[in-house]
C-alpha positions as CSV (number, residue, x, y, z in Angstrom):
1,X,-1.3,17.6,18.0
2,X,-4.6,18.9,16.8
3,X,-7.4,16.2,17.5
4,X,-8.9,14.8,14.4
5,X,-12.7,15.1,14.0
6,X,-15.0,12.5,12.8
7,X,-18.3,12.8,11.2
8,X,-21.7,12.1,13.1
9,X,-22.4,9.1,10.9
10,X,-19.3,7.7,11.4
11,X,-19.6,8.1,14.9
12,X,-22.8,6.6,15.1
13,X,-21.7,3.5,13.4
14,X,-18.8,3.3,15.7
15,X,-20.9,3.1,18.6
16,X,-23.4,0.7,17.1
17,X,-20.5,-1.3,15.9
18,X,-21.6,-0.5,12.3
19,X,-18.0,-0.6,11.0
20,X,-17.1,-4.1,10.7
21,X,-13.7,-5.0,12.2
22,X,-12.4,-1.8,13.7
23,X,-13.0,-3.4,17.0
24,X,-14.6,-6.7,16.5
25,X,-17.2,-7.4,13.9
26,X,-20.5,-5.9,15.4
27,X,-19.1,-6.3,19.0
28,X,-20.6,-3.2,20.7
29,X,-18.5,-1.5,23.7
30,X,-19.8,-0.1,26.8
31,X,-18.8,3.6,27.4
32,X,-17.0,2.6,30.3
33,X,-14.6,1.2,28.2
34,X,-13.3,4.3,26.8
35,X,-11.2,4.6,29.9
36,X,-9.0,2.1,28.0
37,X,-8.2,-0.1,30.7
38,X,-7.8,-3.1,28.1
39,X,-6.8,-6.4,29.9
40,X,-4.1,-7.1,27.2
41,X,-2.6,-3.6,27.1
42,X,-0.7,-2.9,30.1
43,X,0.8,0.6,30.7
44,X,4.2,-0.8,29.8
45,X,3.1,-1.9,26.4
46,X,5.0,-0.2,23.7
47,X,2.0,1.1,22.0
48,X,-0.1,2.0,25.0
49,X,-0.2,5.6,24.6
50,X,-1.0,5.6,20.9
51,X,-3.8,2.9,21.4
52,X,-5.4,5.2,23.9
53,X,-5.4,8.2,21.6
54,X,-6.6,6.0,18.8
55,X,-9.6,4.8,20.7
56,X,-10.5,8.2,22.3
57,X,-10.3,9.7,18.6
58,X,-12.7,6.8,17.4
59,X,-10.5,4.8,15.2
60,X,-10.6,1.6,17.2
61,X,-12.9,-0.2,19.8
62,X,-12.1,-2.6,22.4
63,X,-13.8,-6.2,22.4
64,X,-16.6,-7.1,24.5
65,X,-14.4,-9.2,26.8
66,X,-12.2,-6.2,27.5
67,X,-9.3,-6.8,25.4
68,X,-7.9,-4.7,22.7
69,X,-6.0,-7.5,20.7
70,X,-3.2,-5.2,19.9
71,X,-1.3,-8.0,18.0
72,X,-4.5,-9.0,15.8
73,X,-4.0,-7.8,11.9
74,X,-6.0,-5.0,10.4
75,X,-7.4,-5.4,6.9
76,X,-7.0,-3.2,3.9
77,X,-10.8,-2.6,4.2
78,X,-10.5,-1.6,7.8
79,X,-7.4,0.5,7.1
80,X,-9.0,2.5,4.2
81,X,-12.0,3.2,6.5
82,X,-9.4,4.5,9.3
83,X,-7.6,6.7,6.7
84,X,-11.0,7.9,5.2
85,X,-11.8,9.5,8.4
86,X,-8.7,11.8,8.6
87,X,-10.4,15.1,8.6
88,X,-7.2,17.1,8.0
89,X,-6.1,15.3,5.1
90,X,-6.8,17.3,1.8
91,X,-8.3,15.8,-1.2
92,X,-5.6,14.5,-3.9
93,X,-5.3,16.8,-6.8
94,X,-6.2,14.0,-9.1
95,X,-9.5,12.3,-8.4
96,X,-9.8,8.4,-9.4
97,X,-12.8,6.5,-9.0
98,X,-13.6,3.7,-6.8
99,X,-13.6,0.8,-9.3
100,X,-13.0,-2.1,-6.8
101,X,-15.2,-4.9,-7.2
102,X,-14.5,-6.9,-4.0
103,X,-14.9,-4.2,-1.2
104,X,-17.6,-5.0,1.3
105,X,-20.6,-2.8,1.7
106,X,-19.7,-1.3,5.1
107,X,-16.3,-0.3,3.7
108,X,-17.3,1.3,0.4
109,X,-17.8,4.8,1.6
110,X,-14.5,4.5,3.4
111,X,-12.6,3.1,0.7
112,X,-13.9,5.8,-1.7
113,X,-12.8,8.5,0.7
114,X,-9.7,7.0,1.3
115,X,-9.1,7.2,-2.6
116,X,-10.4,10.7,-2.7
117,X,-7.7,11.6,-0.2
118,X,-5.0,10.3,-2.0
119,X,-4.1,7.1,0.1
120,X,-5.2,4.7,-2.5
121,X,-4.8,4.7,-6.2
122,X,-7.1,2.3,-8.1
123,X,-5.1,2.7,-11.1
124,X,-2.3,0.5,-9.4
125,X,-4.7,-2.4,-9.1
126,X,-6.5,-4.4,-11.4
127,X,-10.0,-4.0,-10.2
128,X,-9.6,-5.9,-7.0
129,X,-8.3,-4.2,-3.7
130,X,-8.5,-7.6,-2.0
131,X,-10.1,-5.8,0.8
132,X,-10.6,-8.6,3.3
133,X,-6.9,-9.4,3.3
134,X,-4.8,-8.3,5.9
135,X,-2.6,-5.0,5.0
136,X,1.0,-5.8,4.6
137,X,3.7,-3.2,5.9
138,X,4.8,-2.6,2.4
139,X,1.4,-1.6,0.9
140,X,0.9,0.4,4.1
141,X,4.0,2.1,3.3
142,X,2.7,3.0,-0.2
143,X,-0.8,4.2,1.1
144,X,0.6,6.6,3.6
145,X,3.3,8.3,1.3
146,X,0.6,8.7,-1.2
147,X,-1.3,10.4,1.3
148,X,1.6,12.7,2.0
149,X,1.8,13.7,-1.7
150,X,-1.6,15.2,-1.2
151,X,-0.6,17.3,1.8
152,X,2.5,18.5,0.4
153,X,3.6,18.2,-3.7
154,X,7.1,18.3,-2.3
155,X,6.5,14.7,-1.0
156,X,5.6,13.7,-4.5
157,X,9.0,15.0,-5.5
158,X,10.9,13.0,-2.5
159,X,9.2,10.0,-3.8
160,X,10.9,10.5,-7.2
161,X,14.0,11.4,-5.8
162,X,14.8,8.3,-3.9
163,X,14.5,6.0,-7.0
164,X,18.2,5.2,-7.2
165,X,18.6,5.5,-3.4
166,X,20.2,3.2,-0.9
167,X,17.5,2.4,1.5
168,X,18.8,1.4,4.9
169,X,16.9,-1.9,5.2
170,X,17.9,-5.5,5.2
171,X,15.8,-6.4,2.1
172,X,17.5,-3.7,0.0
173,X,20.9,-4.9,0.7
174,X,19.8,-8.7,-0.1
175,X,18.0,-7.7,-3.3
176,X,14.5,-8.4,-1.8
177,X,13.1,-5.0,-1.8
178,X,10.5,-4.6,-4.7
179,X,11.0,-1.7,-6.9
180,X,7.1,-1.1,-6.8
181,X,7.5,-0.5,-3.0
182,X,11.0,1.0,-2.7
183,X,10.3,4.7,-2.9
184,X,7.5,4.5,-0.4
185,X,9.8,2.6,2.0
186,X,12.5,4.8,1.5
187,X,10.2,8.0,2.4
188,X,8.6,6.3,5.2
189,X,12.1,5.8,6.8
190,X,13.5,9.0,6.0
191,X,10.4,10.7,7.7
192,X,10.4,8.4,10.8
193,X,6.9,7.3,9.9
194,X,7.9,3.8,9.8
195,X,11.1,1.9,10.8
196,X,13.2,-1.4,10.8
197,X,12.3,-4.2,12.9
198,X,14.8,-5.9,15.4
199,X,15.8,-8.3,12.6
200,X,16.9,-5.0,10.6
201,X,14.1,-5.8,7.9
202,X,11.3,-3.4,7.1
203,X,9.0,-6.4,6.8
204,X,7.2,-5.3,3.5
205,X,5.4,-8.5,3.5
206,X,4.4,-8.6,7.3
207,X,0.9,-7.9,8.2
208,X,0.2,-4.6,10.1
209,X,-1.2,-5.2,13.4
210,X,-3.9,-2.9,15.5
211,X,-1.3,-1.5,17.7
212,X,1.1,-0.5,14.9
213,X,-1.9,1.2,13.2
214,X,-2.6,3.1,16.4
215,X,0.7,4.2,16.3
216,X,1.2,5.1,12.6
217,X,-2.0,7.2,12.9
218,X,-0.2,9.5,15.2
219,X,3.1,9.6,13.4
220,X,1.0,10.2,10.3
221,X,-0.7,13.4,11.6
222,X,2.9,14.7,12.8
223,X,4.7,14.0,9.6
224,X,1.8,15.5,7.4
225,X,2.5,18.9,9.6
226,X,6.3,18.8,8.5
227,X,7.8,20.0,5.7
228,X,10.1,17.1,3.8
229,X,13.3,19.4,3.8
230,X,12.9,19.3,7.6
231,X,13.7,15.5,7.9
232,X,17.6,15.0,7.7
233,X,16.9,11.5,6.9
234,X,14.9,12.1,4.1
235,X,17.2,14.8,2.6
236,X,19.9,12.2,2.9
237,X,17.9,9.5,1.2
238,X,17.1,12.3,-1.8
239,X,20.7,13.2,-2.2
240,X,21.8,9.6,-2.2
241,X,19.0,8.9,-5.1
242,X,19.8,12.1,-7.1
243,X,23.7,12.1,-6.8
244,X,25.1,9.0,-5.3
245,X,26.3,10.5,-1.9
246,X,25.0,12.1,1.2
247,X,28.1,14.2,1.6
248,X,26.6,17.7,1.2
249,X,24.0,16.4,4.2
250,X,26.5,15.1,6.8
251,X,29.7,17.0,5.7
252,X,28.7,20.3,4.2
253,X,32.1,21.6,4.8
254,X,33.5,19.6,2.2
255,X,33.2,21.8,-1.0
256,X,34.9,21.7,-4.6
257,X,38.8,21.8,-4.2
258,X,40.4,25.1,-5.2
259,X,42.4,25.2,-8.3
260,X,45.8,25.5,-6.3
261,X,45.0,22.1,-4.5
262,X,44.3,20.3,-7.6
263,X,47.2,18.3,-9.4
264,X,48.7,20.1,-12.4
265,X,48.0,17.0,-14.5
266,X,44.2,17.6,-14.1
267,X,42.2,19.9,-16.4
268,X,40.6,22.1,-13.7
269,X,37.7,23.0,-16.1
270,X,36.5,19.5,-15.4
271,X,36.5,19.4,-12.1
272,X,33.2,19.3,-10.2
273,X,31.8,18.7,-6.9
274,X,28.7,17.1,-8.3
275,X,28.9,13.3,-7.7
276,X,26.5,12.4,-10.0
277,X,28.9,13.0,-12.6
278,X,31.1,10.4,-11.7
279,X,28.8,7.7,-10.2
280,X,28.9,4.8,-12.0
281,X,31.7,5.9,-14.3
282,X,35.1,4.0,-14.9
283,X,37.5,5.5,-12.6
284,X,41.2,5.9,-13.5
285,X,43.1,3.8,-11.0
286,X,46.8,3.7,-9.9
287,X,47.1,0.2,-10.9
288,X,45.8,-2.0,-13.5
289,X,44.6,-4.9,-11.6
290,X,40.7,-3.8,-12.1
291,X,38.6,-1.3,-13.6
292,X,36.5,0.5,-10.9
293,X,33.0,2.2,-10.5
294,X,31.5,3.8,-7.4
295,X,27.7,3.1,-7.4
296,X,27.3,5.2,-4.1
297,X,29.1,6.8,-1.4
298,X,27.9,7.2,2.1
299,X,29.2,9.3,5.0
300,X,28.4,8.8,8.7
301,X,29.3,11.4,11.5
302,X,29.8,9.3,14.5
303,X,30.3,12.5,16.6
304,X,26.8,13.7,16.1
305,X,23.9,12.6,18.3
306,X,20.9,10.5,17.1
307,X,19.6,10.9,13.8
308,X,22.0,13.7,13.0
309,X,24.9,11.0,12.8
310,X,23.0,9.6,9.4
311,X,20.1,7.7,8.6
312,X,22.7,5.2,7.4
313,X,24.3,4.8,10.9
314,X,22.4,1.7,12.0
315,X,23.2,-0.1,8.9
316,X,27.1,0.3,9.2
317,X,28.1,1.4,12.4
318,X,27.7,-0.2,16.0
319,X,25.7,1.8,18.5
320,X,28.0,4.2,20.6
321,X,30.9,3.6,18.4
322,X,32.9,6.8,18.0
323,X,36.1,7.6,15.5
324,X,39.2,9.4,16.7
325,X,40.5,12.5,15.5
326,X,37.4,14.1,14.2
327,X,37.2,11.3,11.3
328,X,34.1,10.4,9.7
329,X,33.4,7.0,8.4
330,X,33.2,6.8,4.5
331,X,31.3,3.8,3.2
332,X,31.7,3.2,-0.7
333,X,29.8,0.8,-2.9
334,X,32.1,-0.4,-5.3
335,X,31.8,-2.5,-8.8
336,X,35.0,-4.1,-9.9
337,X,36.2,-5.7,-13.2
338,X,38.8,-8.0,-12.2
339,X,41.4,-8.3,-14.8
340,X,43.6,-11.1,-13.1
341,X,42.9,-14.5,-12.0
342,X,45.0,-13.8,-8.9
343,X,44.2,-10.3,-7.8
344,X,43.5,-10.1,-4.0
345,X,42.4,-7.7,-1.5
346,X,45.8,-6.0,-1.1
347,X,45.8,-5.2,-4.8
348,X,42.5,-4.0,-4.7
349,X,43.7,-1.4,-2.0
350,X,46.4,-0.1,-4.5
351,X,43.8,0.9,-7.1
352,X,43.1,4.2,-5.5
353,X,45.5,4.8,-2.5
354,X,43.0,6.3,-0.7
355,X,42.3,6.6,2.8
356,X,38.8,7.8,1.9
357,X,37.7,5.3,-0.5
358,X,39.8,2.2,-0.1
359,X,38.6,-1.0,-1.9
360,X,40.7,-3.3,0.3
361,X,38.4,-3.9,3.0
362,X,34.6,-3.7,4.5
363,X,33.3,-2.5,7.7
364,X,33.6,-5.4,10.4
365,X,30.7,-4.1,12.5
366,X,27.9,-6.3,14.1
367,X,25.5,-3.7,12.3
368,X,27.2,-4.4,8.9
369,X,26.7,-8.0,9.3
370,X,23.2,-7.8,10.6
371,X,21.8,-6.1,7.7
372,X,23.7,-8.3,5.4
373,X,25.6,-5.6,3.3
374,X,27.6,-7.3,0.8
375,X,31.1,-7.4,1.9
376,X,34.5,-8.0,0.4
377,X,34.9,-11.3,2.4
378,X,31.7,-12.3,0.1
379,X,33.6,-12.2,-3.0
380,X,37.0,-13.5,-2.2
381,X,38.3,-16.6,-1.1
382,X,41.6,-17.8,0.7
383,X,44.4,-15.2,0.9
384,X,41.9,-12.5,-0.1
385,X,41.8,-13.6,-4.0
386,X,38.8,-12.6,-5.8
387,X,36.4,-15.2,-6.7
388,X,34.4,-13.5,-8.9
389,X,35.4,-11.2,-11.9
390,X,32.6,-8.6,-11.3
391,X,32.4,-8.0,-7.6
392,X,30.0,-5.6,-6.0
393,X,30.4,-4.6,-2.2
394,X,30.9,-2.0,0.4
395,X,34.2,-0.7,1.4
396,X,35.3,1.2,4.5
397,X,37.3,4.5,4.8
398,X,37.6,7.5,6.7
399,X,36.6,11.1,5.9
400,X,39.3,13.4,7.9
401,X,38.5,16.8,9.3
402,X,41.8,16.9,11.3
403,X,43.9,19.7,9.7
404,X,47.0,17.6,9.9
405,X,45.1,14.7,7.8
406,X,43.0,16.3,5.6
407,X,43.6,15.8,1.7
408,X,41.3,16.2,-1.1
409,X,39.1,13.3,-2.3
410,X,39.7,13.2,-6.0
411,X,38.2,10.7,-8.6
412,X,39.1,11.1,-12.2
413,X,37.1,9.2,-14.7
414,X,38.1,8.0,-18.0
415,X,35.8,9.9,-19.9
416,X,36.7,13.4,-18.6
417,X,34.9,14.8,-15.4
418,X,37.1,14.8,-12.4
419,X,35.3,14.8,-9.0
420,X,37.4,16.7,-6.3
421,X,36.5,17.8,-2.9
422,X,38.2,18.9,0.2
423,X,37.1,20.2,3.7
424,X,37.0,24.0,4.3
425,X,36.9,26.2,7.3
C-alpha cells in the first residue's frame, strides 16, 4: 500500500499537538512513543497493526500517559481532519463551500479539505456539522462512500444501483435502516470497507472509535485502488437493487430457457430472463388460495469458498453448512394476498409447486434468526394458518445443478411477461 503523505504544516501541528483531539487535546508525545508500544494496545489487539500504521502515517498520536485509548470515540471534526489529509484522494468534480458555522478554528481547514475531496457534502446539512459530536457509523459510511465517488464515477453509479437492494444487516430486515443511509451502508458492505458486528447489526447509530478509524483508513486506501466491478459482494447488491436477484452473479449458468423446454401454453415471445420484469408483479399461481408477488430472490452457493458463496450467506446460512447434490439455496421474499381465513402454510406451498420458490417454509438456520429476517412463523398461528391477510416473509428452496433434478424456474405474471431460466452446460 502506498504510503499517504501529509503536508509540512499538518506534520508540524501533529508534532506540537496543534490538532486537538487526534491524540488527546494538546498532549504532546515523545518521539520514542512512535515505537507504538501503547499500554492499552497489546500485540493481540484486533486493530494493533492498523493502529501502528495510522500512528506512523501521522493520523493519530498517543496520550502522554502512554496509552492510545482505542475505544474512545472520534468526533466529526477529528475525522474530517483525518480525511482531509489523504493525499491520494482527488478533488470532487462538484465543489461545495464550507458553510458550517459550528466547526472549531483548529478543524476549519481540515473540514474544508474533506469537503473539497468529496467526503462531506454541506448541502446535505443545514449549516451545522455538529462538529464536536462523536461520528456515528452510519454517517461514517456516507462520508467514505461519497469519497469513493470522487475516486471513480462508477462508485457513484453503484450508490444509485443499490437503492432497491436487500442489505444483509439486521437493521434492514427489521425496518430500522434509514433510507438516507441505506445506499452508503450497502456500498460499504459490498466493498468490505465496513462490516456487521457480532449482533448482526451494522450499528448506524454507534459511535466510531479510534481503533475503528485506524482500520478504516487502511481499508479505504485499498478499496479506492479497486474497481467497483471487482467486488463480488457489491456486484450482487447492485444486481439485486436493479433486478431483484443475484442469480447472474452467483449462478451465471442459469440462462433463458430454450423454447423447446417451455410449456406450449406459454407465448415464448413474452419469455424473459430479466427478473425485473416480474419483480413485484402478480404471479399466476396453481391454486387460488392467495395472490403472490416476489419482491426479491437471493441465491447462495454453499460449495464456494468465503465471499464467493454470496454476500448474503451470513444472513441466511449457518457457517459451514453445505447442501448435497450440487444444489444452491434459493431464498425468496414473498408478498401474499391471502383470500381465505383458513389458508395455511401447506396450502401456500401449492401456490407454485416449485422446489426453488416454495412459499411453504422459511429457513430454520440460526443465522436467519440472528438477523431477524421475517419468517413464515411470524405471520402464521396454530396449525400454520396465516394470521394476517398480507404477509411478507422469506421462504427457502433449492436451485438445482444436478442433471437429474434440473428443471426450469418459470414465473408467469398476470399481465403477460414470463420469467423462465434453466441451468446450461
